[in-house]
N, C-alpha and C positions, 0 to 999 in steps of 0.2 A: 671564235677562232681567229687567229692572227693570219689574215689573208695576205699580208705584205710579204712575209717570208714563207716559202714553200720548200718541200724536200722532194728530190728525185732520187729514188733508189735504183742504181744502175747494175743490172745483172748481166752475166755473160751470155746466158741462154744455152739451151741444150736440145738435142733431138729427143731426149728422154723425158716423157711427160711427168714421171715421178720427181725428177729434178726440178721441173718448173713448178710443180705443186708445192714442193718444199720451200722453194724460193718465195712463192706467193704467201706461204704461211709465215715466213720470216718477215715479210713486208707488213702483214697483219699485226705481228707482235710489235714491230717498231711503231706502227700507228697507235697501238694501245699505249705505248710509253710516251709518245709525243702527240697527244690528241689535239693540242692547240694549233698544230700546223697542218696545212693542206699537203697531202702526200700522194705521190704517184710512183709507180715503178715500171720499168721496161727493160728490154733486153738488147744486147749488142748484136746477137745473131740467132737465127732459127726461130725462136719463140716470139710470140706477139703478146702484148703490144711492143713495138720497137721503141727505142729511147725517144725518138723525135715525137712520137705520138703522145707520150707522157709529158714531155716538156711543153708541147703545144696546149695540152689540157690545163696545165698549171697556169700558163699565160692567159688562156681564155677565162679562167676563174679569178683573175685579178692579181696574180702573184707579181710582185715588184722585185723580189730577190729570190733566186732559186739556188739551193744548196744541193749539189749532186754528190751522193754518197756511193762510191764504188763498192759493190758487194763482192770483193775479192781479197784474198788473204795477203798476197804479196804484190809488189810493184814490178811487174814484168811488162811485156809489150802491150797488154790490154790496158793497164793502168797508165803507162807512160805515153802510149801513142793512140790506141784505138778509141778509148773512151774520151780523152781530151780532144781528139779530132772531132768527134760527134758533138761534144759540148761546145767547143769553139765555133763550130759551124752554126749551131743554133744561136750562140751569143752574137756572132757577127751579123746574123739576120735580124737580131732583136737588140739593137744598141741601147734601147731605153731600159732594158732589164739588167739587173745586177746578177750575173751568173757566176757561181763559185764552185770550185771542185775540191772536195775533201781528199785527204790522203787514204791510202789503203789501210786495212785492218792491222797489218804488220805483225811483228813479234811483240806480244803484249802479255803482261802477267795474267790478265783475265783469261786470255785464250789458252795459255799454258795450263791454267787451273781446269778449264773446260776439257782440254785434251787429257789431263791426268784422270779426270772423272770418267771419261769415255773408256779409257784403258782399264781403270779399276772396275767399271761395270762389267766389262768382258771377263775379267778375272773372277769376279764374284759369281758370275753365272756358270762358271766352269767347276765341275765337281773334283777334278784332279788337282790336288794341292801340290804345287811344285815350288820349291824355294826360289825367291827372286834372284838369288845368286846363280841359280841354274837356268835362268830365263834370259833370252835375247829379245830385245825390243827392235822391231823393224818399222821405222817411220817412212811412209810412202808419200812423197810430194808429187805434185802434178807434173813438174818438169817443164822447163822453158828454154829459150835460147838466150836468156839473161842470166849471167853467172851470179850476179848479186842475189837475185831471187832464189836461185838454186842453193846458194850457200846459206840462205836464211832457214831452209828446211833442215840443213845440218845443225844449225844452232838450236832449233827446236828439239831435234833429236838429243843433242848433248844435254840440254837443260832437263828434259824429261828423264834421261838416263841417270844423271847425277841425283836428281830430286827423288826418283822412285826407287833407286837402289838396285837396278837390274844388273846382272852379271856382265852384260855387253849390250851394245846398241849399234845399229847400222842404219844407213839411209839409202833409199832407192827411189826411182821415179817411174811414173806411169807411162811416160813417153818423152821424146825429144832429148832429155839428158840421160846420162848413164851413171850407175848401173840401172837397168830396167828391173821390173819386179821379179820376173822369173829368174833372171841371172843373179840378182842380188840375194834372193832366197836360197838358191842352190849353193851359193858361196857361204851363206850364213849357216846352212845345214852342216857344213864341214867343220864348224868350229866346236862341236861337241856339246852343245847345250840341250837340255832335256825339253825345253819349251821355247817356241818362237811366237811372239805376239806381233801380229801385223796390224798396224794402225794407219789408216789413210788420213793424212792431214788435209782433209777436204771439208768444205762447207756443206755440200749436198751430195746426194747420190747421183747416178748418171752412168753413162757408158763406161767411163774410166774406172769408177769405183766397182762396178760389176766385173770389169776385167781384172781388177786387182784381186777380188775375192775368188774369181775363177782360177787365176794363176796360182793363188795360194793353195787351192784344193789340188791342183795338178802337181805342185811341188810336194805337198803333203803326202800324196799317193806314192811318191818316190822314196819317202823317208818315214815309214810307218813307226819307227822307233822314237820319232820326235812328235811332241804334241804341238799342233799349230792352232792358235787362237786368233780369231778375226774380231778386232775391235770395231766399234761404230765410229763414224765420222762426226764432225762437230754439230752439224744441223743447227736448229734454233735454240741451242743451249742458252740459258738465262745470261750467262757471261758473254756469249756472242752478241746478244742484244745489247748488253751494257756497253760493249765496245763500239757498236754502231752509234749509239747515243753519244758516247764520248767523242767520236770523230765529228759528229755534227756540232757539238759544243766547241770543239777546237776552232772550227771555222767561224762560229759566231763570236768567239772571244779573240780572234786574230792570232791564234797560236797554231796554225795549220802548217806544219813543217815536215815535208817528206825528207827522208834520209837520202841524200844524193852523193854521199861520200864515195861510193864505189859504183855509181851508175855508169854504164858503158857509153851513154850518150853525152856524158860530161867529162869523164876521165878516160885516159888511154888504158883501159883494163887489158891485161895480158890476153892476147889472142883475139881481141875485139877492137883493136886500135882504129880501124876504119869506120867504126860506128859513131865516133865522136861527132856531135852536131848534125846527126842525120835528121832529115825533116820529120816533123811530127805529123804523121798521116795515118789514117785508118786502113785496115786491110780486110774488112768484113762486108764490103758492099754487096758482094755476090751471094751472101747467105743472110743478109738482113731480112728478117721476117719470113724466111723460107719455110718455116713450119717444123713441127716435131714429127716423129715417126707416126704418132696417132693421126696427125692430119693427112698423112699420105698412105696410111693403111699398110705400112711395112716396117720391118726392122732393119736398121742400118747395119750393113755388113762391113767388117773390118778387113781391108785388103792389104794390111801389113805396112802401110805408109806411116811413118812416124816423124816426118820433118816438122809438121805443124798440125796440132790437134784442133779440130772444130767440134769436139764432142761435148765439152762442158760449157 
């Protein structure tokens, strides 16, 4: 085993134990693909181990270079601020180590193929054959306060729409950004399509995905003449694993380039002009390692606050 280079898989964390289980399974899959490297994983918030625990373990086992892979689809606040803050803090405390941060999964051909297959699986499991031209695709993104990340969900929607030949497509978000899932689906239901496919563009399950499916059921009850189909999220699809391995390779080859063209921290994006050059600092100290619902023996209740999600 190459002990000099190690890999730290950085997860967001969730209160939902099923989300943590799925993330851990993804880590196992990556270890299977890269058996020659020492690998740890950890979480930004709620779940344990926290990121620092994993980084410390790699150091204790002799790592001289640590590649940190963010387990997140798009570069919003977590990838641009929270994770780098944690990684930089560790690197500052360990100046003898070479600590590098990979880019997010981003919009990638492999992920689009995985998304296509998840949607196709949902259609094939449905007995009611509706023409694609009579079908509306609703892609649901997580939603952030970063307009560049939100716009990437729209690009995913457009590419799936054109590639799969649906009659129409829309984008909505589970929180923070608009339109939200319930409002977006209600508007979509007015467009006259016979079928609406709801596809959460998420890596794992969790409170937000459960909420997306619940809201789909609620809107479907209001429109019994429309068929609503709930597609699965990406999870540990083989092409998702391929993308993680590719991100690791980019760092090793010196080709680790994040797209900063429309980053609100670098450019005066409309409506976010004051965010240019904001300090890179984390915002998750209060929930770091706080535990999942299973640790506390209760279910998290949603009180209707949507400014910032700590669910996933």
